[in-house]
C-alpha positions in Angstrom: -109.5 -7.5 -15.9 -106.4 -5.3 -16.2 -104.2 -6.4 -19.0 -101.0 -7.9 -18.0 -98.6 -5.6 -19.8 -97.2 -1.9 -19.6 -97.6 1.1 -21.7 -94.1 0.9 -22.5 -91.0 3.2 -22.1 -92.1 6.7 -22.7 -95.5 6.2 -24.0 -98.6 8.3 -22.1 -102.1 6.7 -22.2 -105.0 8.2 -21.5 -108.0 6.6 -20.7 -111.6 8.0 -19.9 -114.9 7.1 -19.9 -118.7 7.2 -18.2 -120.5 4.7 -16.6 -124.0 4.9 -15.4 -125.6 2.2 -12.7 -129.1 1.5 -11.3 -129.9 -0.6 -8.0 -133.6 -1.2 -7.0 -133.8 -3.0 -3.7 -137.7 -2.6 -3.3 -137.3 -0.1 -0.6 -135.6 2.4 -2.4 -133.9 2.7 -5.7 -130.0 4.7 -6.9 -128.9 6.1 -10.1 -125.4 7.1 -10.2 -123.3 8.5 -12.9 -119.3 8.2 -12.5 -117.3 10.3 -15.1 -114.9 11.3 -16.4 -113.2 7.8 -15.3 -109.8 9.1 -16.0 -107.0 7.0 -15.7 -103.2 8.3 -16.9 -100.8 5.6 -17.3 -96.7 6.5 -18.4 -94.3 4.2 -19.0 -91.6 5.7 -17.2 -87.9 4.1 -16.1 -87.7 0.5 -17.9 -90.3 -0.7 -20.9 -92.1 -3.0 -17.9 -93.1 -0.1 -15.5 -95.7 2.4 -15.4 -97.1 4.8 -13.1 -100.7 5.3 -12.9 -103.0 8.2 -11.6 -106.8 8.2 -11.6 -109.7 10.7 -10.6 -113.5 10.4 -11.1 -116.7 12.4 -10.4 -119.7 11.1 -9.3 -123.6 12.0 -9.1 -125.9 9.8 -7.1 -129.9 10.1 -7.2 -131.7 8.0 -4.5 -135.1 7.4 -4.4 -136.7 6.5 -1.4 -140.8 7.2 -0.3 -141.4 9.4 -3.1 -138.8 11.7 -2.4 -135.4 12.2 -3.8 -131.2 13.1 -2.2 -128.5 13.6 -4.3 -125.1 12.9 -3.7 -122.3 14.8 -5.9 -118.6 15.1 -5.5 -115.1 14.0 -6.7 -114.2 11.2 -6.0 -110.6 10.1 -4.1 -107.7 10.2 -6.2 -106.0 6.6 -6.9 -102.0 6.4 -7.3 -100.6 3.6 -8.9 -97.6 1.6 -10.3 -98.0 -1.5 -13.0 -94.7 -4.0 -13.2 -94.9 -6.4 -16.4 -93.3 -9.9 -15.0 -93.7 -12.7 -17.4 -94.4 -13.4 -21.2 -96.4 -16.5 -22.2 -94.4 -19.4 -22.4 -96.2 -22.5 -23.0 -99.0 -23.0 -20.7 -98.0 -20.4 -18.1 -99.4 -16.8 -18.3 -98.4 -13.5 -18.9 -98.5 -11.8 -15.9 -98.2 -8.5 -14.4 -98.5 -6.9 -10.9 -100.7 -4.1 -9.9 -99.4 -1.9 -6.4 -102.2 0.9 -5.8 -103.7 3.1 -3.2 -106.6 5.6 -2.4 -105.7 8.6 -1.1 -108.4 10.8 1.2 -108.9 13.8 -1.7 -112.2 14.0 -2.8 -115.4 15.8 -1.4 -116.5 15.1 1.8 -119.5 13.6 0.9 -118.0 11.0 -1.5 -114.5 10.5 0.3 -113.5 7.5 2.3 -111.4 9.7 4.6 -108.8 7.1 4.8 -106.1 5.5 2.7 -107.0 2.5 1.0 -104.1 0.4 -0.5 -104.5 -2.9 -3.2 -102.4 -5.4 -4.8 -103.5 -7.2 -8.0 -102.1 -9.9 -9.8 -103.0 -10.1 -13.6 -102.2 -12.9 -15.8 -103.3 -13.9 -19.8 -103.3 -16.6 -22.1 -103.5 -16.5 -25.8 -105.1 -19.7 -27.0 -104.8 -21.0 -30.3 -108.0 -20.3 -31.7 -107.9 -16.9 -31.5 -109.2 -16.5 -28.0 -107.9 -14.8 -25.0 -108.2 -15.8 -21.1 -107.4 -13.3 -18.8 -107.6 -13.6 -15.0 -107.3 -11.0 -12.3 -106.8 -11.4 -8.3 -107.2 -8.7 -6.3 -107.0 -7.6 -2.6 -108.1 -4.0 -1.1 -108.4 -2.6 2.5 -112.0 -1.1 2.2 -114.5 0.3 4.4 -118.0 -0.9 5.7 -120.5 1.4 4.4 -122.4 1.5 7.4 -120.1 1.2 10.4 -116.9 3.0 8.5 -114.5 -0.4 9.8 -112.1 -1.7 7.6 -112.1 -5.1 6.1 -110.1 -6.7 3.3 -112.0 -6.6 0.1 -111.4 -9.9 -2.4 -111.8 -9.2 -6.0 -111.7 -12.1 -8.8 -112.4 -11.6 -12.3 -112.2 -14.1 -15.7 -112.5 -12.8 -19.4 -112.7 -14.0 -22.6 -111.7 -12.0 -25.5 -111.3 -11.9 -29.2 -111.3 -9.8 -32.7 -113.8 -10.2 -34.6 -112.6 -7.7 -37.4 -109.1 -5.9 -37.6 -110.8 -3.2 -35.7 -113.4 -4.5 -34.0 -113.2 -6.8 -30.6 -115.2 -8.2 -28.5 -115.3 -9.7 -24.7 -117.5 -11.7 -21.6 -116.5 -11.1 -18.1 -117.3 -12.2 -14.8 -116.1 -10.5 -11.6 -117.0 -10.7 -8.0 -116.2 -8.5 -4.7 -115.9 -10.2 -1.3 -115.8 -8.8 1.6 -113.6 -10.7 4.4 -114.6 -9.3 8.2 -117.3 -7.0 6.8 -120.0 -5.9 9.4 -122.8 -5.6 6.7 -121.2 -5.8 3.1 -122.2 -8.7 1.2 -120.3 -10.8 -2.0 -121.4 -8.8 -5.3 -121.1 -10.7 -8.4 -121.2 -9.9 -12.1 -121.0 -10.5 -15.8 -120.9 -8.1 -18.3 -119.9 -8.0 -22.2 -118.6 -5.4 -24.5 -116.7 -4.0 -27.6 -113.7 -2.5 -28.3 -113.4 -0.4 -31.5 -110.2 0.7 -32.9 -110.6 4.1 -34.6 -106.6 3.8 -35.7 -103.4 2.5 -33.9 -103.2 5.3 -31.2 -107.1 5.4 -30.3 -110.0 3.1 -29.3 -113.8 3.1 -28.2 -115.8 1.0 -26.0 -118.9 0.3 -25.3 -120.0 -2.1 -22.7 -123.1 -3.4 -20.3 -123.2 -5.3 -17.0 -125.9 -7.1 -15.1 -126.0 -7.9 -11.1 -125.5 -12.0 -10.2 -126.3 -11.8 -6.6 -128.9 -9.6 -4.2 -126.3 -7.2 -3.3 -125.1 -6.4 -6.3 -126.6 -3.4 -8.2 -129.3 -4.5 -11.0 -127.1 -3.0 -14.3 -124.9 -0.8 -15.5 -123.8 0.8 -19.1 -120.9 2.2 -20.2 -118.6 4.0 -22.9 -115.3 4.8 -22.7 -112.2 6.2 -24.9 -108.7 5.5 -24.9 -106.1 7.7 -26.6 -102.0 7.1 -26.6 -99.5 9.3 -27.2 
């Protein structure tokens, strides 16, 4: 779940990370590594507006029938903007809107070869007991992996987060990916949890892990990240 707030006017925030994903469907196993998952967020024009750019590199090994094949390359670039809409007011949540697109700029073996736009509504409530409840509702244009035809991918996520100490935070999250109009893609449900560690006011580390809850989902994933604010 994305934050509903922007980074602030004139602030540059860099978020980088690494994720390992494993999936075994019985006939083959897939191990993938994603890095540096570099997201740059810059507050421009107004306090409530930010521009966003992300790039990543993928290494994926597929093992089937005793042999393995590798897929390596840079992923398509993500471009977007976030607008902070409203603060929390009693029962009404803090809200933000993300508008983004993935542009075909990656390696031939990894790139989708098409422009994939999307939009997300993010919202959160600060609860009286020190916890925060947040959610994200998202719709993206996606391509069926088997046929290459476009479909609408709906995504929903909910998370609960709290501060364990002045420097350590904890969260637990559920999210799903629901294809609409896809020929072969199936719904994926996941649960993940993790910790954030604040080194100082402008530097934070995070550690996370998750499992798939449906047949089409990956078996599990592990990751770590770093956030630096300038």
